[in-house]
C-alpha positions as CSV (number, residue, x, y, z in Angstrom):
1,M,-135.3,14.7,-21.7
2,P,-135.8,11.3,-23.3
3,Q,-137.8,8.8,-21.3
4,P,-135.7,5.9,-19.9
5,A,-136.3,2.6,-21.6
6,A,-139.0,0.5,-20.1
7,R,-138.0,-2.7,-18.2
8,P,-138.7,-5.8,-20.5
9,L,-140.4,-7.7,-17.7
10,Q,-143.3,-6.1,-15.9
11,A,-145.1,-7.8,-13.0
12,A,-148.5,-9.1,-14.0
13,R,-151.5,-11.0,-12.6
14,W,-152.9,-14.3,-13.9
15,S,-156.2,-12.6,-14.7
16,E,-154.5,-10.3,-17.2
17,L,-153.6,-13.3,-19.5
18,P,-156.4,-13.5,-22.1
19,G,-157.5,-17.0,-22.6
20,W,-155.4,-18.5,-19.9
21,N,-158.3,-20.4,-18.5
22,E,-159.4,-21.8,-21.9
23,D,-156.1,-23.2,-23.2
24,E,-155.7,-27.0,-23.2
25,L,-152.5,-27.0,-21.2
26,V,-152.2,-30.8,-21.5
27,A,-150.9,-30.1,-25.1
28,A,-148.1,-27.9,-23.8
29,W,-147.1,-30.3,-20.9
30,P,-144.7,-32.5,-22.9
31,A,-142.9,-29.4,-24.2
32,F,-142.6,-28.1,-20.7
33,L,-141.0,-31.4,-19.6
34,Q,-138.6,-31.1,-22.4
35,S,-137.6,-27.7,-21.1
36,C,-137.1,-29.2,-17.7
37,R,-134.6,-31.6,-19.1
38,A,-132.3,-28.7,-19.8
39,L,-133.2,-26.2,-17.1
40,A,-133.1,-28.5,-14.0
41,S,-129.4,-29.3,-14.7
42,R,-128.2,-25.7,-14.9
43,P,-126.7,-24.5,-11.7
44,Q,-127.2,-20.8,-12.6
45,W,-131.0,-21.3,-12.3
46,P,-131.5,-23.2,-9.0
47,Q,-135.2,-22.1,-8.8
48,W,-136.0,-24.5,-11.7
49,K,-134.7,-27.6,-10.0
50,S,-137.5,-28.1,-7.5
51,V,-140.2,-26.9,-9.9
52,C,-139.1,-29.4,-12.5
53,E,-138.8,-32.2,-9.9
54,D,-142.4,-31.5,-8.9
55,A,-143.5,-31.4,-12.5
56,R,-142.0,-34.8,-13.2
57,G,-143.8,-36.2,-10.2
58,L,-147.3,-35.4,-11.6
59,S,-148.8,-38.6,-13.1
60,A,-151.0,-38.1,-16.2
61,P,-152.0,-34.5,-15.1
62,T,-155.1,-32.9,-16.5
63,T,-155.4,-29.4,-17.8
64,T,-156.9,-28.4,-14.4
65,T,-154.0,-29.9,-12.5
66,I,-151.5,-28.3,-14.8
67,R,-153.1,-24.9,-14.5
68,R,-153.1,-25.2,-10.7
69,F,-149.4,-26.2,-10.9
70,F,-148.4,-23.1,-12.9
71,E,-150.5,-20.7,-10.8
72,S,-148.9,-22.0,-7.5
73,R,-145.3,-22.4,-8.7
74,F,-144.9,-19.5,-11.2
75,L,-145.4,-15.7,-11.5
76,P,-146.4,-14.1,-14.8
77,W,-144.3,-11.2,-16.2
78,R,-145.6,-9.1,-19.1
79,L,-143.0,-8.6,-21.8
80,T,-142.6,-5.0,-22.7
81,N,-140.8,-3.1,-25.5
82,T,-138.3,-0.4,-24.6
83,D,-140.9,2.3,-25.5
84,G,-143.4,0.8,-23.0
85,T,-145.7,-0.8,-25.6
86,T,-146.7,-4.4,-25.2
87,N,-147.5,-5.5,-28.8
88,G,-144.9,-7.1,-31.1
89,L,-144.5,-9.2,-34.2
90,V,-145.2,-13.0,-34.1
91,T,-144.0,-15.0,-37.1
92,G,-143.8,-18.7,-37.8
93,Y,-141.2,-21.2,-38.9
94,Y,-141.2,-24.9,-39.8
95,E,-139.0,-27.9,-40.7
96,P,-138.9,-28.2,-44.5
97,L,-138.1,-31.3,-46.6
98,L,-135.6,-30.9,-49.4
99,R,-134.3,-33.3,-52.1
100,G,-130.6,-34.0,-52.1
101,S,-127.6,-36.2,-52.6
102,R,-124.2,-37.0,-51.1
103,T,-122.6,-36.3,-54.4
104,R,-122.8,-33.4,-56.8
105,S,-124.6,-34.3,-60.1
106,K,-127.6,-32.9,-61.8
107,P,-130.1,-31.8,-60.4
108,Y,-128.2,-31.8,-57.1
109,L,-125.9,-28.8,-57.5
110,Q,-126.5,-26.5,-54.5
111,P,-124.1,-27.3,-51.6
112,V,-125.2,-27.3,-48.0
113,L,-122.1,-26.2,-46.0
114,G,-120.8,-27.2,-42.6
115,V,-119.0,-24.8,-40.3
116,P,-115.8,-23.6,-41.9
117,P,-112.6,-24.1,-39.9
118,D,-111.6,-20.4,-40.2
119,L,-114.8,-19.0,-38.6
120,L,-114.0,-17.4,-35.2
121,T,-116.6,-17.0,-32.5
122,I,-115.6,-14.5,-29.8
123,D,-117.6,-14.3,-26.6
124,L,-117.6,-10.6,-25.9
125,G,-118.9,-11.2,-22.3
126,S,-115.5,-12.7,-21.5
127,V,-113.9,-9.3,-22.4
128,L,-116.6,-6.9,-21.1
129,P,-119.2,-8.2,-18.6
130,D,-121.7,-5.7,-19.9
131,L,-121.7,-7.6,-23.2
132,K,-122.7,-10.9,-21.6
133,G,-124.4,-13.2,-24.1
134,M,-123.1,-11.3,-27.2
135,R,-120.8,-12.9,-29.7
136,L,-118.7,-11.6,-32.5
137,R,-118.0,-13.7,-35.5
138,G,-115.0,-13.1,-37.9
139,R,-111.8,-14.5,-39.3
140,L,-108.1,-13.9,-39.0
141,Q,-106.4,-11.7,-41.6
142,G,-102.8,-11.6,-40.6
143,N,-103.0,-10.7,-36.9
144,K,-106.3,-8.9,-37.2
145,V,-109.9,-10.2,-36.7
146,V,-112.0,-9.0,-39.6
147,P,-115.7,-9.7,-40.5
148,Y,-116.3,-13.2,-41.9
149,F,-117.2,-13.5,-45.6
150,S,-120.7,-12.4,-46.7
151,R,-123.2,-14.7,-48.4
152,A,-122.1,-13.5,-51.8
153,E,-118.4,-14.2,-51.0
154,I,-119.2,-17.6,-49.5
155,T,-121.2,-18.7,-52.5
156,A,-118.5,-17.5,-54.9
157,Q,-116.0,-19.7,-53.0
158,E,-118.2,-22.9,-52.9
159,K,-116.4,-24.7,-55.7
160,D,-113.1,-24.3,-53.9
161,T,-114.2,-25.8,-50.6
162,P,-115.7,-29.3,-51.4
163,D,-114.4,-30.5,-48.0
164,R,-117.0,-28.3,-46.2
165,V,-120.0,-29.7,-48.1
166,L,-122.4,-31.9,-46.1
167,L,-124.9,-32.5,-49.0
168,Y,-126.0,-31.2,-52.3
169,V,-129.7,-30.2,-52.9
170,D,-131.6,-29.4,-56.0
171,D,-133.0,-26.0,-55.4
172,A,-131.3,-22.7,-54.4
173,V,-134.5,-21.1,-53.1
174,E,-135.4,-24.1,-50.9
175,L,-131.8,-24.0,-49.6
176,F,-132.1,-20.3,-48.8
177,F,-135.3,-20.9,-46.8
178,L,-133.7,-23.9,-45.1
179,Q,-131.2,-21.4,-43.7
180,V,-134.0,-19.1,-42.7
181,Q,-135.8,-21.9,-40.8
182,G,-132.6,-23.1,-39.2
183,S,-133.2,-26.8,-39.6
184,G,-134.7,-29.3,-42.0
185,R,-134.7,-32.7,-43.6
186,V,-133.2,-33.9,-46.8
187,R,-134.4,-37.0,-48.7
188,L,-131.6,-38.8,-50.5
189,P,-132.1,-40.7,-53.8
190,D,-132.2,-44.0,-52.0
191,G,-135.2,-42.8,-49.9
192,S,-133.3,-42.3,-46.7
193,V,-133.6,-39.0,-44.8
194,V,-130.9,-36.8,-43.3
195,R,-131.7,-34.2,-40.7
196,L,-129.8,-30.9,-40.7
197,A,-129.5,-28.7,-37.7
198,Y,-128.3,-25.1,-37.3
199,A,-124.5,-25.1,-36.4
200,D,-123.4,-21.5,-36.8
201,Q,-123.8,-18.3,-38.8
202,N,-121.3,-16.0,-40.5
203,G,-122.0,-13.0,-38.2
204,H,-123.7,-10.7,-40.8
205,P,-127.1,-9.3,-40.0
206,Y,-130.2,-10.9,-41.5
207,Q,-131.9,-9.0,-44.3
208,S,-135.4,-9.9,-45.4
209,I,-135.4,-10.6,-49.2
210,G,-139.2,-10.1,-49.0
211,K,-138.6,-6.6,-47.8
212,V,-136.0,-6.1,-50.6
213,L,-138.6,-7.1,-53.2
214,V,-141.2,-4.8,-51.7
215,E,-138.7,-1.8,-51.8
216,R,-137.9,-2.6,-55.4
217,G,-141.5,-2.6,-56.4
218,E,-141.5,-6.3,-57.4
219,I,-144.2,-7.3,-55.0
220,T,-146.5,-5.4,-52.7
221,L,-146.3,-5.5,-48.9
222,E,-149.5,-7.5,-48.7
223,Q,-148.0,-10.1,-51.1
224,A,-144.7,-10.5,-49.1
225,S,-144.7,-14.1,-48.0
226,M,-142.6,-17.2,-48.5
227,A,-144.9,-18.4,-51.2
228,S,-144.8,-15.2,-53.2
229,I,-141.0,-15.0,-52.9
230,K,-140.7,-18.5,-54.3
231,Q,-143.1,-17.6,-57.1
232,W,-141.0,-14.6,-58.0
233,A,-137.8,-16.7,-57.9
234,R,-139.3,-19.2,-60.3
235,A,-140.3,-16.4,-62.7
236,N,-136.9,-14.7,-62.5
237,P,-134.1,-17.3,-62.4
238,S,-131.5,-15.0,-63.9
239,R,-132.0,-12.5,-61.0
240,L,-132.1,-15.0,-58.2
241,S,-128.5,-15.0,-57.1
242,E,-128.5,-11.2,-56.8
243,L,-131.7,-11.3,-54.7
244,L,-130.4,-14.0,-52.3
245,N,-127.1,-12.1,-51.9
246,A,-129.0,-9.1,-50.7
247,N,-129.2,-11.0,-47.4
248,P,-125.5,-11.1,-46.3
249,S,-126.3,-13.6,-43.5
250,Y,-125.3,-17.2,-44.1
251,V,-126.2,-20.3,-42.0
252,F,-123.9,-23.3,-41.6
253,F,-125.4,-26.7,-40.7
254,R,-124.4,-30.0,-39.0
255,E,-125.9,-33.4,-39.6
256,Q,-128.1,-35.0,-37.0
257,P,-129.4,-38.6,-36.9
258,A,-133.0,-38.8,-38.1
259,R,-135.1,-39.7,-35.1
260,G,-137.8,-42.4,-35.1
261,H,-141.0,-40.5,-35.8
262,D,-142.1,-37.4,-37.7
263,G,-143.8,-35.9,-34.8
264,E,-140.6,-35.1,-33.0
265,G,-139.2,-31.8,-34.1
266,P,-135.6,-30.7,-34.6
267,S,-133.5,-29.6,-31.6
268,G,-133.7,-25.9,-30.9
269,A,-131.1,-23.6,-29.2
270,L,-132.1,-25.1,-25.8
271,G,-130.9,-28.5,-27.0
272,V,-134.2,-30.3,-26.8
273,P,-136.7,-31.3,-29.6
274,L,-139.2,-28.6,-30.6
275,T,-142.9,-29.4,-30.2
276,P,-145.1,-28.3,-33.1
277,E,-147.3,-25.3,-32.2
278,R,-146.0,-25.2,-28.6
279,S,-142.3,-24.1,-29.1
280,I,-141.2,-20.6,-30.0
281,A,-138.0,-18.9,-30.8
282,V,-137.3,-15.8,-28.7
283,D,-134.6,-13.2,-28.1
284,P,-132.7,-14.7,-25.1
285,R,-131.5,-11.3,-24.0
286,H,-135.1,-10.8,-22.7
287,V,-136.7,-14.2,-22.4
288,P,-134.8,-17.0,-20.6
289,L,-134.5,-20.0,-22.8
290,G,-136.6,-22.8,-21.6
291,A,-139.2,-20.6,-19.9
292,P,-143.0,-21.1,-20.4
293,V,-144.5,-18.1,-22.3
294,F,-148.2,-17.3,-22.7
295,L,-148.7,-16.1,-26.2
296,S,-151.8,-14.1,-27.2
297,T,-151.9,-13.5,-31.0
298,S,-154.1,-14.6,-33.9
299,Q,-154.0,-17.4,-36.5
300,P,-152.0,-16.9,-39.7
301,D,-153.4,-14.2,-41.9
302,A,-156.6,-14.1,-39.9
303,A,-158.3,-12.5,-36.9
304,T,-159.1,-15.8,-35.1
305,P,-157.5,-15.7,-31.7
306,L,-154.5,-18.0,-31.0
307,R,-153.9,-18.0,-27.3
308,R,-151.8,-20.7,-25.7
309,L,-148.9,-21.7,-23.5
310,V,-145.7,-22.2,-25.4
311,L,-142.1,-22.8,-24.5
312,A,-139.1,-20.6,-25.3
313,Q,-136.9,-23.3,-26.7
314,D,-135.1,-21.7,-29.7
315,T,-133.6,-18.5,-31.0
316,G,-133.2,-16.9,-34.5
317,G,-131.2,-14.3,-36.3
318,A,-134.3,-12.2,-37.1
319,I,-135.8,-12.6,-33.6
320,R,-134.9,-9.4,-31.8
321,G,-136.7,-7.5,-29.0
322,A,-138.7,-8.5,-25.9
323,V,-142.1,-8.8,-27.5
324,R,-141.0,-10.9,-30.5
325,A,-141.7,-14.6,-31.2
326,D,-141.4,-17.1,-33.9
327,L,-143.9,-20.0,-33.5
328,F,-142.7,-23.5,-34.7
329,W,-145.5,-25.1,-36.8
330,G,-143.9,-28.5,-37.3
331,F,-142.7,-30.5,-40.4
332,G,-143.8,-30.5,-44.0
333,T,-145.9,-28.7,-46.5
334,Q,-149.0,-27.8,-44.3
335,A,-146.7,-26.5,-41.5
336,G,-144.8,-24.5,-44.1
337,N,-148.1,-22.9,-45.4
338,Q,-149.0,-21.9,-41.9
339,A,-145.5,-20.6,-41.1
340,G,-145.3,-18.7,-44.4
341,R,-148.5,-16.8,-43.7
342,M,-147.8,-16.0,-40.0
343,K,-147.1,-12.3,-39.6
344,Q,-149.3,-11.3,-36.7
345,Q,-149.3,-8.9,-33.8
346,G,-149.3,-10.3,-30.3
347,E,-148.6,-10.0,-26.6
348,M,-146.5,-12.2,-24.4
349,W,-146.2,-13.1,-20.8
350,V,-143.2,-15.1,-19.5
351,L,-143.8,-17.4,-16.5
352,L,-141.0,-17.7,-14.0
353,P,-140.5,-19.3,-10.6
354,P,-140.3,-16.8,-7.8
355,G,-136.7,-15.4,-7.6
356,A,-135.9,-16.4,-11.2
357,A,-136.7,-13.0,-12.9
358,P,-133.6,-11.1,-14.0
359,K,-132.8,-8.2,-11.7
């Protein structure tokens, strides 16, 4: 008989977290307070209210004080895959900067689309409680709900839907990776900067175009990175549309006011600004959004340990499974280089107040 699936959360001890005593927890504290902004107001998680009140009461805490706070107010739970293993994939993402315009003229020809009015989002949990947290996206065709248009279909219709366009940018590949990252900034010709945030998605599953290139023999598995994909695209402009359309998923955006300083990241799924190198995207079916997570992995494309407290403040279409994380590296070229090379194995422990662990 097949073995039953392992529970995603397994009780652990603080001594099992490698590097817990070495992390500079002061660097994670602002991100934790951002999580508290969202968590303390949610009635479905009453355990967080007192924890967050106590956290806000700490004045200029040191790493030692913060470590003592977590060890006295939280319990560690080891994240575990359904087959009982505890290793998983850790990738990276960042906030890119694109060049764009409010009007369509060369070189700004690639439209950034807002949410279309005919996109339906159906909460399946309202129909079947066992499907809580799952959503179906589609559109009406007569009196039937059918799948929403794929990437290829949406891009074919772009010229017919100018009312849905937020901006035009100058590079199809950069726009594609903007959709992969989920947020970004666009510099307009007058020097002003617009911030774009994830608004919705067409409901189709994400397909890695790097994997497609590997399967076609265009690049090797070792070469599969954001930089190598961009290099291939520059060398093969006539084949670019076909490659991009191999990923049927399509992300729609909304415009956000540009905040005052570059150090503050975009808002994640939790609704609070992401903190560079201290925020991660997770699968919320297994990791509660807002929760602290201790991450044990390695630096991008290296064996140097990367062990630190991070906060589960975002989600992503490609982030599926209990032991799966996407580390936010920040804004700009250097962050993009780090994110593009991040494809490491790692382990994760979620920290929860007593009584907050899912049953």
